[in-house]
Steps between C-alpha positions, in 0.01 A plus 500: 500500500861431403615825339627336181184298457294813560689669216431202278130496583475875443671447167242235425219739589645760264552244225147371530341842517721705275611250235866586559706309242795431729545505877843462657517522877833328567826693485748320722861394465610142466241225501152640480325404819141566400278384218355728245174665488165365387379470141352799323132581456424320174124476492502511120655156498178362646290604196254739664152540361444782251358735764793434734742555212350845452562579866860389457534742209375789715738404781795470262420856387489609867138600457396350832178697536373371167601147598312532829186648343489244222592219736234580758237512228616176342539312828149593614374310197749220436647424846807390301801404712756665272303822495518491881874434478558803279272715713715408799809601307349832388389586853842404635668735257260774611608415858144411596614197695165410653344464157811327366489236773124465451535415131816292540307298759207459263734382224686268737176342618419444134825298468729763344852394602652845440246653736592242764868579454432873523305463824785293642743778411275771644448321832868404514619858447219688674434711191138613498407257777607417853804276478394143568742216430237233563277649230802539271577129537133415447487679166842378389387142564189563290716633216742206531206262461424678173857444381632854550881480515545844655286391795705182531813708536353754743350233720826308482687806625260538790551138602874519440550784747189500717311826546291631787279214617590288198755240607803412295443184295796428274344179365195693383731761347694230317178344370369836375823598327524153346144531372576840344819364343309202358298759307828635358480816712828689531430621855420145609835382366676795663339436838591133483858598423498727804380218726769260375775760512421592859387162630150618593269201546738289289858381512729774373584413140677755281467277193120499531510872572690559177264275304197695616667840463599406145141407412378826651766702321420336167143621551629855547525522879756773572559404863586147395744639242673698774511201734650279232757768425588522869538122530734483200686807619566354844516131419188412699403145406693532176854569382572873506449642153513877451408474133180312580422744781555791265264347244218467755555856624479617138167323455366665816637837388317462169183518711621829655590345834703760689692250713616308194593818315720622784654156546601501133646845563704351785621218275636752250629731774697221668576288196315200643472238226519778239758753387503800731327784319392820676301617198281191510489517878375859489234408245362225722515705820308780329243248384473355849467844653203575275331190637577571866837335568629657822870421451522657155595850614800377701644315202425785260692732732796260503498482121482879473794535738703246300422678173600832652836365610554325165434822307781687676 
């Protein structure tokens, strides 16, 4: 599997199983070349039955044994699909992957889209099961048929790049991303923007790229915010505008994006579109460093050296 896509699928596995509120797997300079990770595990949004809701409560408290004991007892009586879904999650968190796959499969065969998506992620990443791209595609397609936007994006990525025995199919990728975007999904918009910006399966069109990135960014997509900032910063498909670039970087930084934080630091360090200010620059580099920005230390050292000379 393409290394970046593997990271994204693994992030999706973690998001589905661990209910991680935010996943950010892309930290690259310039135009972001990969789409973001899958949607989070939000079973509560599907109004689980009362017994399943109790399992969710146990899982949220990290009391996985209680969730498993209660879930096994309840499922033996009700055969409820959401109980099976939560049992799969509890077993996954206990790292009992055989049982997790067993119950995710039960839930998926009872038409639970999140279970289908999870199985696609597991087979795509090889977590808990033997890696099998054909099975991953099978389950993603099932989830897509149920209207799951995360599956649309994952399957679109597979067809965009081609993986293992799965051939590249840019038209299928375009159709999937378009379908996700039609459901007002930020990742769908972002992925469409990526296709248009890079001319993948479509004529290269920076205007359409910007339109889709803007829609994604307005829905809170940090990678789209960074791409828009880059395009304004470098005059890609639009007149160069450092102020507009700075504004988009600030919006991304407000979401604790390390790349954006360090870029703002560079703006203040170099006086790009703003008044040069080493105090502000240091503040942003420190913030970026806390979130994993790899260039922060070099700039902090330069600022320290400047301050040392200035104090003499």
